[in-house]
C-alpha positions in Angstrom: 221.7 134.9 201.4 222.9 131.2 199.8 225.8 130.3 198.5 224.5 127.6 195.9 221.4 126.1 194.4 219.6 123.4 196.1 220.7 119.7 195.2 218.0 118.4 193.0 217.8 116.4 190.0 215.3 118.6 188.5 214.3 122.0 188.7 210.0 122.5 188.9 208.3 125.6 189.9 207.7 124.1 193.8 211.9 124.4 193.8 211.9 128.1 192.2 209.6 128.9 195.4 211.5 126.7 197.7 214.6 129.1 196.9 212.8 132.2 197.5 211.7 131.3 200.2 215.5 130.3 201.2 216.8 133.4 200.0 219.0 131.4 197.2 219.1 133.6 194.2 217.6 132.1 190.8 220.1 132.0 187.8 218.4 132.4 184.6 219.6 132.3 180.8 218.1 132.4 177.5 219.0 129.2 175.8 217.8 128.8 171.7 219.8 125.4 170.6 220.5 122.3 172.1 224.0 122.8 172.1 223.9 125.9 174.3 221.3 124.6 176.3 222.9 121.5 176.9 226.4 123.8 178.3 224.2 126.2 180.3 222.1 123.1 182.1 225.5 121.1 182.8 226.7 124.9 184.3 224.2 124.7 187.0 221.7 127.3 184.9 218.3 127.2 187.1 216.2 128.3 184.5 216.7 128.1 180.5 214.2 130.7 178.8 213.6 130.4 174.8 212.6 134.0 174.9 211.2 135.8 171.1 214.8 137.5 172.0 215.3 134.9 169.4 214.2 137.7 167.1 217.1 140.0 167.8 219.9 137.9 168.7 219.5 134.5 166.3 217.2 135.9 163.1 218.9 139.6 163.6 215.4 141.6 163.4 215.4 144.6 165.4 212.5 143.8 167.2 210.9 140.7 168.4 207.6 141.3 167.2 207.7 139.2 164.0 208.2 135.7 165.8 206.1 133.4 165.3 204.8 130.2 167.4 206.6 127.7 164.4 209.9 130.1 165.5 209.3 129.0 169.3 207.9 125.7 168.8 211.4 124.8 167.1 214.1 126.3 169.5 212.3 125.3 172.1 211.7 121.5 170.9 215.8 121.6 170.7 216.6 123.4 173.9 214.0 120.8 176.0 215.6 118.4 174.5 219.1 119.0 175.9 218.0 120.2 179.5 218.1 117.6 182.1 218.0 120.0 185.5 217.0 123.2 184.3 213.3 124.4 184.2 212.5 124.9 180.3 210.3 128.4 180.1 208.7 129.1 176.6 208.1 133.0 175.2 204.3 133.4 174.1 205.0 135.3 171.0 203.5 138.2 170.2 200.0 138.2 169.1 200.0 134.2 170.0 198.0 134.8 173.2 196.1 138.2 172.9 193.3 136.9 170.5 191.1 135.3 172.8 191.5 132.8 175.7 190.8 129.8 173.3 193.7 130.6 170.8 196.0 131.6 173.8 195.2 127.5 176.0 195.5 126.1 172.2 199.2 127.5 171.2 200.3 127.3 175.2 199.4 123.6 175.2 201.3 123.1 171.8 204.1 124.5 173.3 203.7 122.1 176.3 203.0 119.2 174.0 205.4 119.6 171.0 208.1 120.9 172.4 208.4 119.8 175.9 208.8 123.1 177.4 207.5 123.0 181.2 206.2 126.2 181.5 205.4 129.3 179.5 205.7 133.3 179.9 203.6 136.0 178.5 204.0 139.7 179.0 201.4 142.3 180.3 199.3 143.2 183.6 195.7 143.3 184.2 195.0 142.9 180.2 196.3 139.0 180.6 194.9 138.1 183.9 192.1 136.2 182.3 194.6 134.2 180.6 196.9 133.2 182.8 194.2 132.1 185.1 192.7 130.3 181.8 195.9 128.5 181.4 197.0 127.4 184.8 193.2 125.9 185.7 194.2 124.0 183.0 197.6 123.0 184.0 199.9 124.9 182.3 202.4 126.8 184.5 203.2 130.9 183.6 205.2 132.9 184.1 204.6 136.6 183.6 206.5 139.7 182.7 206.3 143.2 183.7 207.8 146.6 183.4 209.6 147.0 179.8 207.8 144.6 178.0 209.5 144.2 174.4 206.2 143.3 172.6 204.8 146.6 173.3 207.5 148.2 171.8 205.7 150.6 169.2 202.9 151.5 172.3 205.6 152.5 174.2 207.9 153.9 171.5 211.2 153.3 173.2 213.1 151.3 175.5 213.5 153.5 178.8 212.9 152.5 182.6 209.3 151.7 183.3 207.8 152.7 186.4 210.0 156.2 186.9 207.1 158.1 188.0 204.6 157.1 190.7 201.8 156.6 189.0 203.3 154.0 186.6 205.0 152.1 189.8 202.0 151.7 191.3 200.2 150.5 188.2 203.5 148.3 187.9 202.9 146.9 191.9 199.4 146.3 191.6 199.6 144.2 188.4 202.3 142.1 190.4 200.0 141.3 193.1 197.3 140.6 190.1 199.4 138.3 188.3 200.1 136.5 191.3 196.8 136.3 192.1 195.6 134.9 188.6 198.4 132.0 189.5 201.6 133.2 187.9 204.3 131.1 189.7 207.1 133.6 189.0 207.2 137.4 187.6 210.2 138.7 185.1 211.0 142.5 186.2 212.3 144.5 183.3 214.0 147.5 183.7 211.7 149.2 186.1 213.6 151.0 189.4 215.5 149.3 191.7 213.4 150.9 195.0 210.2 149.4 192.9 211.6 146.2 192.4 212.8 145.5 195.9 209.0 146.4 196.7 207.3 143.8 194.8 210.0 141.1 195.4 209.2 141.7 199.2 205.4 141.6 198.6 204.9 138.6 196.5 205.4 135.0 197.7 206.6 134.1 194.5 209.5 134.6 192.8 210.6 137.7 190.6 213.4 137.5 188.4 215.0 140.5 187.5 216.7 142.3 184.0 218.0 145.9 184.8 215.9 145.8 187.6 218.5 145.5 190.5 220.3 142.8 193.0 217.2 142.4 195.2 215.1 140.8 192.9 215.0 136.7 193.8 216.7 135.5 190.3 218.6 137.4 187.6 218.0 136.7 183.7 220.3 137.6 180.7 220.1 137.2 177.2 222.8 134.6 176.8 224.6 135.9 173.8 224.8 139.3 175.2 226.3 138.2 178.4 229.3 136.5 176.7 229.9 138.8 173.9 228.8 137.6 171.1 225.8 139.9 170.5 227.3 143.4 170.3 225.2 145.5 168.2 223.9 147.3 171.6 224.9 146.7 175.0 222.4 147.7 177.8 223.1 149.3 180.6 222.3 145.7 182.7 224.3 143.6 180.7 227.6 142.2 182.2 229.5 141.1 179.6 231.9 137.9 181.0 233.6 137.2 177.5 234.5 138.9 174.4 233.2 135.7 172.4 232.7 137.7 169.2 236.2 138.7 168.5 237.6 135.4 170.0 235.7 133.8 167.4 236.5 136.2 164.8 240.4 136.0 165.4 240.3 132.5 165.5 237.9 132.1 161.9 240.5 134.4 161.0 243.4 132.0 161.7 241.4 129.4 159.8 241.2 131.3 156.9 244.9 131.9 156.7 245.6 128.4 157.0 243.4 127.3 154.3 244.9 130.0 151.9 248.5 129.2 152.9 247.9 125.5 152.3 248.7 124.8 156.2 245.4 123.0 156.9 245.4 120.1 157.1 248.5 118.8 157.9 249.5 115.1 156.9 248.2 114.4 160.3 245.3 115.7 159.9 244.4 113.6 156.6 243.9 110.2 155.7 
């Protein structure tokens, strides 16, 4: 396996394909604003995903269903303004691409034109094949998303692992092949068995990005607020917490409150 990302000035879909071929793992994290995006970009993250996960980690909702095009447009513009190296991919929110090919193209085009995102991501298998072809034919790069697809939570009824039985596993594998044929430049594989993710990754010529899908995917993605311990309402098994930022920040803010209460802030040096 490679040890570092290729030295490039800008990550593109072609760079991601080359990374797969060179067996260089792809690092993906979510971003929702300028400050976080600037830090992530400087740290060498390859792809910044403006995910509809903002519905839970930014807006405090229970699902991603209520996220709108206006929400994604706003956050994607902030992220794209900060990203100098990383590829910026924006989620297509629920019902922004399902109603018609015309509506899907209009919304995806609006994302690229108004926010300066460089690609879109949409969830689903065979039902979205025509949409992916329609968007890629218009010059819009599309990242697919299979396995657990959060926008379908009311259909699934739970966040359990997908592809656990042979029939569903075969369906996900066939969908992955079909999404590649439709023009997707990469696939997110969420919460599927390790063996299935490895089989899909070996069969595809485009990169796979895993989240709860094991180490043999071509890359890995996490929600940034999860991995730094800032969002702690729940912790999926696949999340590795690198920090306990919520606790650190709360302690810091308590110190500030105490300093204000005791008139220890501001000091003479901090005043004009």
